[in-house]
C-alpha positions in Angstrom: -2.0 137.2 6.6 -2.9 136.9 3.0 -5.7 134.5 3.5 -7.2 134.8 7.5 -8.3 130.7 7.5 -10.8 129.3 9.8 -10.7 125.7 9.1 -13.7 123.8 10.6 -13.8 120.3 8.1 -10.1 119.3 8.8 -11.4 118.7 12.5 -13.2 116.0 11.8 -12.3 112.3 11.7 -9.4 111.6 9.3 -11.7 108.9 7.0 -13.4 112.2 6.2 -10.6 112.8 4.1 -6.9 112.6 3.0 -4.3 115.2 4.1 -2.8 115.9 0.6 -0.9 118.6 -0.6 -1.5 120.6 -4.2 1.3 119.3 -6.6 2.9 121.6 -8.0 3.0 122.8 -11.8 6.1 123.9 -14.2 5.6 127.5 -14.9 2.3 129.0 -13.7 0.5 132.4 -15.1 -2.1 134.2 -14.0 -5.3 134.5 -16.1 -7.6 136.5 -13.8 -8.1 137.3 -10.4 -11.7 137.9 -9.1 -11.5 141.4 -7.3 -14.7 141.7 -6.2 -15.1 137.9 -4.6 -11.0 138.0 -3.5 -12.7 141.5 -1.2 -15.7 140.0 0.0 -13.6 137.3 1.4 -10.7 139.6 3.0 -8.1 138.2 0.9 -5.9 141.2 -0.9 -6.5 140.8 -4.6 -3.3 142.5 -5.1 -1.9 140.3 -3.5 -3.1 137.4 -5.7 -2.2 138.9 -8.4 1.6 138.6 -7.0 4.1 136.2 -7.7 3.3 134.7 -4.3 -0.1 134.5 -4.9 0.1 133.0 -8.3 2.1 130.4 -6.7 -0.7 129.5 -4.1 -3.2 129.3 -6.6 -1.0 127.6 -8.8 -0.4 124.8 -6.2 3.3 125.3 -5.8 3.1 127.6 -2.1 0.7 126.7 0.6 -0.2 129.8 2.6 -0.1 129.8 6.6 -3.1 128.4 7.9 -3.9 126.2 5.3 -4.4 122.5 6.1 -4.9 120.7 2.7 -7.1 117.9 2.4 -9.2 115.8 -0.5 -12.5 114.5 0.8 -13.9 111.5 0.3 -17.3 111.1 -1.1 -19.3 108.5 -3.1 -22.2 108.8 -5.5 -24.8 107.6 -8.3 -23.5 108.4 -11.6 -25.8 108.7 -14.6 -28.2 106.4 -11.7 -25.1 104.1 -11.6 -23.9 103.4 -8.2 -19.9 104.0 -7.6 -18.9 103.3 -3.7 -15.9 105.5 -3.7 -14.9 108.7 -5.6 -13.5 111.8 -3.4 -11.6 114.8 -4.5 -9.7 112.7 -7.7 -8.4 116.2 -8.7 -8.9 118.9 -6.1 -7.8 119.8 -2.7 -9.4 121.8 -0.3 -6.8 124.3 1.0 -9.3 125.8 3.9 -12.2 127.7 4.9 -12.5 131.5 5.8 -15.0 133.6 7.3 -16.1 136.6 4.9 -16.6 139.6 5.5 -20.4 138.8 5.0 -20.0 136.5 8.3 -20.5 133.3 6.0 -18.1 130.7 6.1 -16.4 129.5 2.3 -14.8 126.8 1.2 -11.2 127.3 -1.2 -10.3 124.8 -2.9 -7.8 124.3 -6.0 -9.4 122.3 -8.6 -6.7 120.8 -11.3 -3.9 120.8 -8.3 -3.0 117.1 -9.0 -3.2 113.5 -8.3 -4.9 112.5 -4.9 -5.8 109.4 -3.3 -8.8 109.3 -4.9 -7.9 109.9 -8.4 -8.7 106.4 -9.6 -6.1 106.6 -12.4 -6.6 109.9 -13.4 -4.1 112.8 -13.6 -5.5 114.8 -11.4 -5.7 117.9 -13.7 -7.8 120.3 -15.3 -7.2 121.6 -19.4 -7.0 125.3 -19.5 -10.8 124.6 -21.7 -13.0 123.8 -18.8 -11.2 126.2 -16.5 -12.3 129.3 -18.7 -16.2 127.6 -18.3 -16.1 127.4 -15.2 -14.7 130.8 -14.5 -16.7 132.5 -17.2 -20.3 130.4 -16.0 -19.9 130.5 -12.2 -19.2 133.6 -12.1 -22.1 134.8 -14.9 -24.6 132.9 -12.6 -23.7 134.4 -9.3 -24.4 138.1 -11.0 -27.7 136.2 -12.4 -28.5 135.5 -8.5 -28.2 131.8 -8.4 -26.9 130.1 -5.7 -23.2 128.6 -7.2 -19.5 128.1 -6.2 -17.9 130.8 -7.6 -14.0 131.2 -9.2 -11.5 133.4 -7.2 -8.7 133.4 -9.4 -7.3 131.0 -12.3 -3.7 130.3 -13.4 -2.0 127.9 -16.5 -0.2 125.5 -15.4 2.2 125.3 -18.1 2.2 121.7 -17.9 0.4 119.3 -20.7 -2.6 117.3 -20.1 -3.9 114.4 -22.2 -7.3 114.0 -23.0 -8.7 113.0 -26.9 -5.6 115.1 -27.7 -3.0 117.3 -26.0 -4.2 120.3 -24.1 -2.8 123.5 -22.1 -3.2 122.8 -18.1 -5.2 125.4 -16.0 -5.8 125.7 -12.0 -8.9 127.0 -10.7 -9.5 128.4 -7.4 -12.8 127.8 -6.4 -15.5 128.6 -3.5 -18.1 127.6 -2.3 -20.2 127.7 1.1 -19.2 123.7 1.1 -18.2 121.1 -1.3 -20.2 118.7 0.9 -22.1 116.8 -1.5 -25.5 113.9 -1.2 -22.2 111.8 -2.2 -20.9 112.6 0.6 -23.5 111.7 2.6 -23.7 108.1 0.7 -20.6 107.2 1.4 -20.9 107.3 5.4 -24.1 105.4 5.0 -22.8 102.5 2.3 -20.2 102.0 4.6 -22.7 101.4 7.5 -20.5 104.1 9.3 -23.8 105.5 11.1 -21.3 107.6 13.9 -19.8 109.4 10.8 -23.0 110.1 9.5 -23.8 111.5 12.7 -21.0 113.5 12.6 -21.5 115.1 9.1 -24.9 115.6 9.8 -24.1 117.8 12.8 -21.5 119.5 11.1 -23.6 120.3 8.2 -26.6 121.7 10.7 -24.2 123.8 12.5 -22.7 125.0 9.4 -25.5 125.8 6.8 -29.3 125.0 8.8 -28.7 126.2 12.6 -32.6 126.6 12.9 -32.7 123.1 12.4 -31.0 122.4 15.7 -34.4 123.7 17.4 -36.0 121.3 15.6 -37.4 118.0 17.8 -36.0 116.2 14.7 -32.9 117.9 13.7 -31.7 115.4 10.7 -35.3 115.4 9.1 -35.3 119.2 9.6 -32.2 119.4 7.8 -33.1 117.1 4.9 -36.4 119.1 4.4 -34.2 122.3 4.4 -32.2 120.9 2.0 -34.8 119.5 0.0 -36.4 123.1 -0.7 -32.8 124.5 -1.5 -32.8 121.7 -4.2 -36.2 122.6 -5.1 -35.5 126.7 -5.4 -32.3 125.9 -7.2 -33.7 123.4 -10.2 -36.6 126.1 -10.8 -34.1 129.0 -10.6 -32.0 126.3 -13.6 -35.1 126.1 -15.7 -35.9 129.8 -15.7 -32.7 130.8 -17.3 -32.6 127.9 -19.8 -29.3 126.1 -17.7 -28.6 122.7 -18.5 -26.3 121.6 -15.6 -25.6 118.5 -17.6 -24.0 115.7 -15.1 -26.6 115.9 -12.2 -25.0 113.0 -10.1 -25.5 112.8 -6.8 -21.8 113.4 -6.3 -22.5 117.0 -7.8 -24.9 118.1 -5.6 -23.9 120.5 -2.8 -25.8 120.2 0.5 -25.3 123.9 0.8 -27.7 124.3 -2.2 -25.3 125.8 -4.6 -24.2 124.7 -8.4 -21.6 123.2 -8.8 -19.6 121.4 -11.7 -19.6 123.5 -14.5 -18.0 120.8 -17.0 -20.5 120.1 -19.5 -23.1 122.3 -18.6 -24.8 124.5 -21.2 -27.6 127.7 -21.8 -30.4 127.1 -24.1 -30.8 129.3 -26.8 -33.7 128.4 -28.7 -36.2 126.7 -26.1 -36.4 123.0 -26.3 -37.7 121.1 -23.5 -35.6 118.0 -24.5 -32.9 120.3 -24.7 -29.3 118.1 -24.1 -25.5 119.3 -24.7 -23.7 117.0 -22.5 -21.4 114.6 -24.7 -20.9 111.9 -21.7 -24.8 111.8 -21.5 -26.0 109.2 -23.3 -29.4 108.8 -22.7 -30.6 111.9 -22.2 -31.2 111.9 -18.4 -30.1 115.1 -17.6 -32.0 116.9 -20.4 -33.6 120.0 -19.6 -37.1 118.9 -18.6 -35.6 116.2 -16.9 -33.9 118.1 -14.1 -36.6 118.1 -11.9 -36.9 114.8 -11.6 -33.7 114.2 -11.5 -33.2 116.4 -8.2 -36.0 114.5 -6.8 -34.2 111.4 -7.3 -31.5 112.9 -5.9 -33.2 114.0 -2.8 -34.3 110.1 -2.3 -30.6 108.8 -2.6 -29.9 111.6 0.4 -33.4 110.2 2.0 -32.0 106.8 2.1 -28.7 107.3 3.3 -30.2 109.4 6.1 -32.4 106.5 7.4 -30.4 105.5 10.0 -30.8 109.3 11.8 -34.6 109.7 11.1 -35.8 107.4 14.0 -34.4 104.5 15.8 -37.5 102.7 14.5 -36.3 101.8 10.5 -40.1 101.1 9.8 -41.3 104.6 11.3 -38.0 106.1 9.5 -38.7 105.1 6.2 -42.0 106.5 6.5 -40.7 109.2 7.7 -38.7 110.3 5.0 -41.6 108.9 2.2 -43.4 111.4 4.0 -41.2 114.3 3.5 -40.1 113.0 0.1 -43.9 113.1 -1.3 -43.5 117.3 -0.3 -40.9 117.4 -3.1 -43.1 118.0 -6.0 -45.4 120.5 -4.5 -42.6 122.1 -3.2 -40.9 122.4 -6.4 -44.0 123.2 -8.1 -44.1 126.5 -6.0 -40.8 127.7 -6.7 -40.9 126.7 -10.6 -44.4 128.9 -10.5 -42.5 131.8 -8.8 -40.1 131.8 -10.3 -41.8 132.3 -14.2 -44.7 134.3 -12.8 -41.6 136.6 -11.7 -40.4 136.3 -15.3 -43.9 137.5 -16.6 -43.6 140.8 -14.5 -47.1 139.4 -11.9 -46.5 140.0 -8.6 -49.4 137.5 -7.3 -50.4 134.3 -7.8 -53.9 133.3 -9.5 -55.0 129.7 -10.6 -54.8 130.4 -14.3 -51.2 131.5 -14.2 -49.5 127.8 -15.0 -51.5 127.7 -17.5 -50.3 131.3 -19.2 -46.8 130.1 -18.4 -46.9 126.8 -20.1 -48.4 128.0 -23.0 -45.9 130.4 -23.3 -43.4 128.1 -23.1 -45.0 125.6 -25.8 -45.1 128.9 -28.2 -41.2 129.5 -28.0 -40.9 125.7 -28.7 -43.2 125.3 -31.2 -41.9 128.8 -33.0 -38.0 128.1 -32.4 -37.8 131.3 -30.3 -34.9 132.3 -28.1 -35.9 131.9 -24.7 -33.6 134.9 -23.8 -34.4 137.5 -25.8 -38.4 136.2 -25.5 -38.7 137.0 -22.2 -36.1 140.0 -22.5 -38.7 141.3 -25.2 -41.6 140.8 -23.3 -40.1 142.8 -20.6 -39.7 146.0 -23.3 -43.6 145.4 -24.2 -44.9 147.6 -21.3 -43.1 150.4 -22.3 -43.5 152.6 -25.3 -41.5 150.7 -28.5 -39.8 153.3 -29.6 -38.1 153.4 -26.3 -36.3 150.7 -26.6 -34.5 148.8 -30.0 -35.6 145.4 -29.7 -33.2 142.3 -30.1 -36.4 140.2 -30.9 -39.9 140.7 -32.2 -42.3 138.1 -31.9 -44.3 136.7 -34.8 -48.2 136.8 -35.2 -48.7 133.7 -33.7 -47.8 135.5 -30.2 -50.6 137.9 -30.5 -53.2 136.1 -28.6 -50.9 134.8 -25.6 -49.9 138.9 -25.4 -53.4 139.8 -25.1 -54.0 137.6 -22.4 -50.9 138.2 -20.8 -51.9 141.9 -20.8 -55.1 141.5 -19.6 -53.8 139.4 -16.9 -51.0 142.5 -16.1 -54.1 144.6 -15.5 -55.3 142.5 -12.9 -52.7 143.8 -10.5 -52.2 147.2 -9.0 -48.7 148.1 -9.9 -47.8 150.7 -12.5 -46.9 149.7 -16.1 -43.6 151.4 -15.4 -42.9 149.2 -12.6 -43.7 146.4 -14.1 -41.2 147.0 -16.9 -38.7 147.9 -14.3 -39.1 144.4 -12.4 -39.0 142.9 -15.5 -35.4 144.1 -16.7 -33.9 143.5 -13.9 -35.4 140.0 -13.6 -34.8 138.8 -17.5 -30.9 138.8 -18.3 -30.1 140.6 -21.5 -27.0 138.9 -21.6 -26.1 135.1 -20.5 -22.8 133.1 -21.5 -24.2 131.6 -24.5 -22.7 128.5 -25.6 -20.6 129.6 -28.8 -19.6 132.7 -26.9 -18.0 130.4 -24.0 -16.5 128.4 -26.8 -14.8 131.2 -28.9 -13.5 132.4 -25.3 -11.9 128.6 -24.8 -10.6 128.4 -28.2 -9.0 131.6 -28.0 -7.5 131.1 -24.6 -5.7 127.8 -26.1 -4.6 130.1 -28.9 -2.7 132.0 -26.0 -5.5 135.0 -25.7 -7.7 136.2 -23.6 -9.8 139.1 -25.0 -13.0 137.2 -25.7 -12.8 135.5 -21.7 -12.2 139.4 -20.1 -14.7 140.7 -22.3 -17.5 137.9 -21.3 -16.3 138.4 -17.7 -17.6 142.4 -18.0 -20.2 142.1 -20.0 -21.7 139.4 -17.9 -20.8 140.6 -14.5 -23.8 142.6 -15.5 -26.2 140.7 -17.2 -29.8 142.6 -17.0 -27.9 146.0 -18.3 -27.9 146.5 -21.9 -25.4 147.8 -23.7 -25.4 148.5 -27.6 -21.6 148.1 -27.7 -21.9 144.5 -27.2 -25.1 144.0 -28.6 -23.3 140.9 -30.8 -22.9 139.0 -26.9 -26.5 139.0 -26.2 -27.5 137.8 -29.9 -28.1 133.7 -30.3 -25.6 132.2 -32.8 -25.8 131.7 -36.5 -26.2 128.6 -38.0 -22.3 127.9 -38.1 -21.8 128.7 -34.4 -23.9 126.4 -32.6 -22.6 124.3 -30.4 -24.1 121.1 -30.5 -22.2 119.4 -27.6 -20.2 120.2 -24.2 -17.7 118.6 -22.9 -16.3 117.3 -18.9 -12.4 118.2 -18.3 -12.1 114.8 -16.5 
């Protein structure tokens, strides 16, 4: 069997989804197959590259065992409530149990109109598909929880946004596509039975330890909260700006999803914002932790009917749990940045050391990625590594403080160097490089796309041959805005 499906979400009542086959495209052509991910999922990558596999990726053929559905959900979009959203341009083919024992969804994005399309065309332009493939796989290589890309094809059909664009379809993989907005939908229609079924499904699928708790729903919520804190702290550490942190784009599995108007910072700026649709800066870099808290508050509100039969007591439990988020997040943030500084222990002054470094980066307009990479190189002799970046003299006092702090730990200089080099990447999917790959793809060429994917699969290993991919953009290359493909 090409794909060994083991579907569970479709076993929930049909009010959770609409049965929906993907809509065929005219003339699909393969862009790429992710061989390593395919093998993890137990799928033959050579079959995916065959005509039969390409037709499955494009939505022109259904593999045996698939049970295609479009799921329903709601959500707050830029703070505004939308009571009914759902998969408007995606179809969940089914689920597989991978070689690692985990259950994964396989979803086609850009696969045509569904009952939730809301007057949309259900399709995806080529550019956003190229971006999602590159960035999601780069995030995985960086060790950040994320949805993945199994494969992508061009469709042979036009997609109309501000202009006529080539279309594409992407096969996306995630541990599930269940969102905060999924919970919100059932809470908003007062379907408590549906809410309970969904909670039971999530606990069994993602948080089995919660089932052992005296209050499984509350335990599940707190586990979700911890994963969100971890995820956003990791985004901050790498300079990733999601761009559209709506509740319908936050997965309960704790994975990054929706790579529409996302971006990576070059020059460090805590107010950095790239999304063309975020007019007020709601989802700017510095706001992401607070928005995660806001989104979790929406989730807690949805779960109030299940925390306790006494509503007043239930609200009190929700508030008590939510009050922990700030402390949990700060611990994850500190852990992320102390590791980037090569520290293996925590001291009270470390938070100031971290913040002072970030303030220097901002004040001196330094590149975030290269600054941490250069810091990783400092413990070894300068002649060992050709630096891509040198700190200005304004960093001398801070570097002395950092070096003094490092001497308080027992690990060797070489060990610290190796740890930092494995934590601070030399390569990230820089916006101007992703944009170059997109523009080249629209011209019918994918050499930059393939080069980036190959290099970003090993982001911590510097290669002189790819030195241009490590450098920040020249002034004329700076990307000011990123765009959603909806």
